[in-house]
Structures are given as C-alpha cells and as structure tokens.
C-alpha positions as CSV (number, residue, x, y, z in Angstrom):
1,M,33.9,15.7,-21.1
2,T,35.6,13.1,-22.5
3,I,34.9,9.1,-22.4
4,I,37.6,8.7,-19.7
5,Q,36.6,11.6,-17.3
6,A,32.4,10.1,-18.0
7,I,33.9,6.5,-17.1
8,I,35.3,8.1,-13.9
9,L,32.4,9.9,-12.9
10,G,30.4,6.5,-13.5
11,I,32.6,4.7,-11.1
12,V,32.3,7.2,-8.6
13,Q,28.5,7.5,-8.7
14,G,28.6,3.8,-8.8
15,L,30.6,3.5,-5.6
16,T,29.1,6.3,-3.4
17,E,25.5,5.5,-4.3
18,F,26.0,2.5,-2.0
19,I,28.8,3.6,0.3
20,P,27.6,6.0,2.5
21,V,29.7,9.0,1.5
22,S,26.8,11.0,-0.6
23,S,27.2,10.5,-4.2
24,S,25.8,13.7,-4.9
25,G,28.3,15.5,-2.4
26,H,30.7,13.6,-4.7
27,I,29.7,13.7,-8.3
28,Y,28.9,17.4,-8.2
29,T,31.9,18.8,-6.5
30,L,34.8,16.3,-8.1
31,P,34.8,18.3,-11.3
32,N,35.2,21.7,-10.1
33,L,38.2,19.9,-7.7
34,F,39.9,18.6,-10.8
35,G,39.0,21.7,-13.0
36,W,37.1,19.9,-15.7
37,E,34.8,21.3,-17.9
38,T,31.3,19.3,-17.7
39,G,29.2,21.2,-19.9
40,A,25.6,22.3,-19.9
41,N,24.0,19.0,-19.7
42,Y,25.9,17.6,-16.8
43,S,22.7,17.0,-14.5
44,E,21.3,15.2,-17.6
45,F,24.6,13.1,-17.8
46,I,24.3,12.5,-13.7
47,A,20.6,11.8,-14.1
48,F,21.2,9.3,-17.1
49,I,24.0,7.2,-15.3
50,H,21.5,6.4,-12.5
51,I,20.3,4.1,-14.9
52,G,23.8,2.0,-14.4
53,T,23.5,2.1,-10.5
54,L,19.7,1.0,-11.2
55,F,20.9,-2.0,-12.8
56,S,23.4,-2.7,-10.6
57,L,20.7,-3.0,-7.4
58,L,18.4,-5.2,-10.4
59,Y,21.5,-7.5,-10.8
60,F,22.8,-8.2,-7.2
61,F,19.0,-8.6,-5.6
62,R,17.9,-10.4,-8.8
63,K,16.7,-13.6,-6.9
64,K,15.2,-11.7,-3.9
65,L,13.3,-9.5,-6.2
66,W,11.8,-12.3,-8.3
67,R,10.6,-14.0,-5.1
68,Y,9.5,-10.8,-3.9
69,A,7.5,-10.5,-7.2
70,A,6.2,-13.9,-7.2
71,V,4.7,-13.4,-3.5
72,L,3.0,-10.4,-5.0
73,I,1.4,-12.0,-7.7
74,Q,0.1,-14.9,-5.0
75,Y,-1.3,-12.5,-3.0
76,L,-3.1,-10.7,-5.8
77,R,-4.4,-14.2,-6.7
78,R,-5.6,-15.3,-3.8
79,R,-7.3,-12.1,-2.9
80,G,-5.1,-10.7,-0.2
81,K,-3.8,-13.7,1.3
82,V,-0.2,-14.9,1.9
83,S,0.9,-18.3,2.9
84,N,2.9,-18.6,6.3
85,K,6.0,-19.4,4.4
86,E,5.2,-16.3,1.8
87,D,4.6,-13.8,5.2
88,K,8.1,-12.8,6.0
89,D,8.8,-11.5,2.2
90,F,5.4,-10.3,2.1
91,R,5.9,-8.2,5.4
92,T,9.2,-6.9,4.1
93,I,8.0,-6.0,0.9
94,V,5.4,-3.7,2.3
95,N,7.9,-1.8,4.2
96,I,9.5,-1.1,1.4
97,I,6.8,0.2,-0.3
98,I,5.8,2.1,2.8
99,S,9.2,3.5,2.6
100,V,9.4,4.9,-0.5
101,I,6.1,7.0,-0.1
102,P,7.8,10.2,1.3
103,A,10.7,10.6,-1.1
104,A,8.4,9.8,-3.7
105,A,5.6,12.3,-2.7
106,L,8.2,15.1,-1.6
107,G,10.8,14.5,-4.3
108,L,8.3,15.7,-6.8
109,L,7.8,18.9,-4.6
110,L,11.5,19.7,-3.8
111,S,13.8,17.9,-6.3
112,N,13.7,20.9,-8.7
113,I,13.4,23.5,-5.8
114,I,16.5,22.0,-4.4
115,D,18.6,21.9,-7.3
116,G,17.7,25.3,-8.2
117,F,19.1,26.3,-4.8
118,Y,22.5,24.6,-5.6
119,D,22.5,25.7,-9.5
120,S,22.1,29.3,-8.4
121,R,25.3,29.3,-6.2
122,S,29.0,29.5,-7.4
123,D,31.0,26.6,-7.1
124,S,33.1,27.2,-4.0
125,E,29.5,28.3,-2.6
126,A,28.0,25.0,-3.3
127,A,31.0,23.0,-2.4
128,L,31.1,25.1,1.3
129,I,27.6,24.1,1.5
130,V,27.9,20.5,0.4
131,A,30.6,20.4,2.9
132,I,28.4,20.8,5.8
133,P,26.1,17.8,5.9
134,M,29.2,15.8,4.7
135,I,30.9,16.7,8.0
136,I,27.7,16.3,10.3
137,I,26.7,13.1,9.4
138,G,30.5,11.8,9.5
139,V,30.3,12.8,13.1
140,L,27.3,10.9,13.7
141,F,29.0,7.5,12.3
142,F,31.6,7.8,15.2
143,F,28.8,7.6,17.6
144,E,26.6,5.1,15.3
145,E,28.3,1.8,17.3
146,R,27.8,3.1,20.6
147,I,24.0,3.9,20.4
148,L,22.7,2.0,17.7
149,K,21.9,-1.8,18.8
150,G,19.1,-3.1,16.2
151,T,18.2,-6.7,16.8
152,K,15.6,-7.0,14.0
153,A,15.3,-8.3,10.6
154,A,13.4,-5.9,7.8
155,H,10.0,-7.8,8.3
156,Q,10.0,-7.6,11.9
157,I,9.7,-3.6,12.2
158,G,6.5,-1.9,12.0
159,Y,4.8,0.1,9.4
160,G,5.1,3.2,11.4
161,K,8.8,2.7,11.7
162,S,9.0,2.0,8.1
163,L,7.3,5.2,7.2
164,I,10.3,7.0,9.2
165,I,12.9,5.5,7.5
166,G,11.3,6.5,4.7
167,F,11.0,10.4,5.6
168,S,14.9,10.1,6.2
169,Q,15.5,9.4,2.8
170,V,14.0,12.6,2.2
171,L,17.0,14.3,3.5
172,A,19.3,12.8,1.2
173,F,17.9,15.3,-1.3
174,I,20.6,17.7,0.4
175,R,23.8,17.2,-1.1
176,G,26.3,15.6,1.1
177,V,23.9,13.6,3.5
178,S,23.9,10.4,1.4
179,R,20.7,8.3,0.9
180,S,22.5,5.0,2.0
181,G,24.2,6.6,5.1
182,I,20.8,8.3,6.5
183,T,18.8,5.3,5.5
184,L,21.4,3.2,7.5
185,I,21.2,5.2,10.7
186,S,17.6,5.5,10.7
187,G,17.4,1.9,9.8
188,Q,19.4,1.2,13.2
189,L,17.9,3.4,15.2
190,M,14.4,1.6,14.0
191,G,15.8,-1.7,15.2
192,L,17.3,-3.0,12.4
193,T,20.7,-4.5,12.3
194,K,23.3,-3.1,10.4
195,V,23.3,-5.6,7.7
196,S,19.2,-5.7,7.4
197,A,19.5,-1.8,7.5
198,A,21.7,-1.8,4.7
199,E,19.7,-4.6,2.8
200,F,16.6,-2.5,3.4
201,S,18.5,1.0,2.0
202,F,19.5,-0.6,-0.9
203,L,16.0,-2.1,-1.8
204,M,14.4,1.0,-0.8
205,G,16.3,2.6,-3.9
206,V,15.1,0.5,-6.6
207,P,12.0,2.4,-7.2
208,I,13.4,5.5,-6.5
209,I,16.2,5.1,-8.3
210,G,14.2,3.6,-11.0
211,A,11.8,6.4,-11.3
212,A,15.0,9.0,-11.5
213,A,16.6,6.7,-14.3
214,L,13.2,6.8,-16.0
215,K,12.3,10.3,-15.5
216,S,16.1,11.2,-17.0
217,V,15.6,8.9,-20.2
218,Y,12.4,10.6,-20.7
219,D,13.8,14.2,-20.5
220,L,16.8,13.6,-22.5
221,I,14.6,11.8,-25.5
222,S,12.2,14.9,-25.2
223,S,15.0,17.8,-25.2
224,N,16.4,15.7,-27.8
225,S,20.1,15.8,-26.0
226,F,20.8,12.6,-27.4
227,N,23.3,13.1,-30.3
228,S,26.2,11.1,-31.7
229,V,28.9,13.5,-29.6
230,N,27.2,12.5,-26.3
231,T,25.5,9.5,-26.6
232,P,28.6,7.4,-26.2
233,I,29.6,9.4,-23.2
234,Y,26.3,8.6,-21.6
235,I,26.5,5.1,-22.1
236,A,30.2,4.7,-20.9
237,G,29.2,6.6,-17.6
238,A,26.0,4.3,-17.1
239,I,28.3,1.2,-17.7
240,A,30.8,2.2,-15.2
241,A,28.1,3.2,-12.6
242,F,26.8,-0.4,-13.0
243,I,29.8,-2.3,-12.9
244,A,31.0,-0.1,-9.7
245,G,27.9,-0.3,-8.2
246,N,28.0,-4.0,-8.0
247,F,31.1,-4.1,-6.7
248,A,29.8,-1.3,-3.8
249,I,26.8,-3.4,-2.8
250,K,28.8,-6.5,-2.3
251,F,31.4,-4.7,-0.5
252,M,28.9,-2.9,2.2
253,L,27.2,-6.0,3.0
254,N,30.1,-8.0,3.8
255,Y,31.8,-5.0,5.8
256,L,29.4,-4.2,7.7
257,Q,28.5,-7.7,9.1
258,T,31.7,-7.0,11.4
259,K,32.6,-3.4,10.9
260,S,31.4,0.2,12.2
261,L,31.0,3.2,10.0
262,K,33.8,4.8,11.8
263,F,36.1,4.6,8.8
264,F,33.5,6.1,6.4
265,G,33.0,9.2,9.1
266,I,36.6,10.0,8.7
267,Y,36.5,9.8,5.3
268,R,33.5,12.1,5.2
269,L,35.3,14.7,7.9
270,A,38.3,14.5,5.5
271,F,36.5,15.2,2.3
272,G,34.1,17.9,3.9
273,L,37.7,19.5,5.5
274,I,38.8,19.3,1.7
275,L,35.8,20.9,0.5
276,I,36.1,24.0,2.8
277,L,39.6,24.8,1.8
278,S,38.8,24.2,-1.9
279,S,36.0,26.9,-1.6
280,L,38.2,29.2,0.3
281,V,41.0,29.2,-2.2
282,A,38.6,30.0,-4.8
283,R,37.7,33.0,-3.4
C-alpha cells in the first residue's frame, strides 16, 4: 500500500464511520474495486486508523466530554449524589455507559468469529455478502421519516431503551450495516430526536472505538508490525481519518436538523448494486 492509498482509505474511514453508509462495507471492499494490493497487514492498518476516528470524536466533543468527566468526579466525591443542574448530564452518561455494555461484551466473543467468516471468503463472495445489509438498511432509510417521530433528548429515555440501542450496535459487526446508521434508527425508535440519536450514537462510539484503537496498538506492538516501512503509512491513514471524521460529525449533526436519511438510502442502494455487479463480473 502506498501513502496516497493510505490517505484515501483514511478519508473513507473517517467519513463513513459517522455518515451512515457503513465504514467496514467500504473499507474492506474499495481496495478490491480499485485493484489495490493491500498486503497481509491490511486488517491491522484498518484497526490502527480507528485511532484517527477516535481522536476526531474526542476533539469534536471535547467540551461536552470534559463536562461529563466533571459530573462523574462530583458524583464520586458526593458518594452517589448529583445536583439538579448536573442531573441531565448524569442521566446521559449512565445511558451511554449502559448502551456500550452489549457491544463491549459481545464484541469480545463475536469480532474474531465474524472477521474469520469474511476472511475465509473470496473477495467477490465477501462483496456480495456486504451488499445485502447495505441494501436492506438503505431501504429502511426510505421509511425512517414516515415511521420514526422521536421527541426526546438522551437524558429523557429510560435505561432499558438505552440497552436496546446498545444491542442494536452489535449488528454493526456485520459489514455493511453501519454502526452510526443502525444506532440512528434504533435511537429514534426508542424516542430520541434525529439529532439526539446521532449525537448519542457518536458518544457511544468513544469507548467502543477507543477500545478497538487501543487493542490495535497493543496487537501491533506485540507482533512487531511497526517498522520503518509501514509506520508512515499507518500514521498517514490515521491523520486522514481524524480530519475526515471531524468533517463528517459536523456535517451529520447539521444535516439531520432539517433532512431525512433518504439520500443515504439511495447511496446505499447504489453502492450495494455496484458490489453485486463487481462480484458477478469477478466470477
């Protein structure tokens, strides 16, 4: 992989992590569509550039995350008590923590199994498999505005509903689903407004993407995969993902204030059809 290819893939990762079109559905199929040689360490590269998307979340929501940290510290100092002023933030924090539990627990069990499933398929078979959830979720986006009419903010939903949103996030282990897309739908289904659901989805990503990024660094150090050849490539991809991720978060929060997910549904259908055609041609 060249540095230019790494930057392009980093941009794709940063954009599609937060725009509901599936980052894994793109990042694992685009090199095959373009005829790029990615090498044996490609999965490690993808895991590493999640550091870029993690830092885009930390940077974009830095003020809110500092405030949440301060609320938690005050909660511990007061031995389980929060002020009326802090109550909304505390409820939001608890909802985020609860929503992370399913993906954190099941991710440890399922991630290697699911990755092994895709890795055992040829490129054309994997593309065809990715196309199916890409299209299904795309069709759901066409009906999102008609069916889902959420009115609540993140602190207003119950803990049970937060857990359901968390379980929906587990589906994102299936390539082509989109973590941001499925949690955006499930968040609205649980009563959140479109923008609240998006922000909740992004904040849920901090611990999930953070854990994945830390694991990737540990695995790279343990396997001695860092060397003078691939280190600049990995870092270039992560920086590109950071810049693109910041743009994608801001774009989505502004876009969803007035618009539906229909445009992304059209995109998903088109991309899914491209994957199907490419897999048929490859055969």
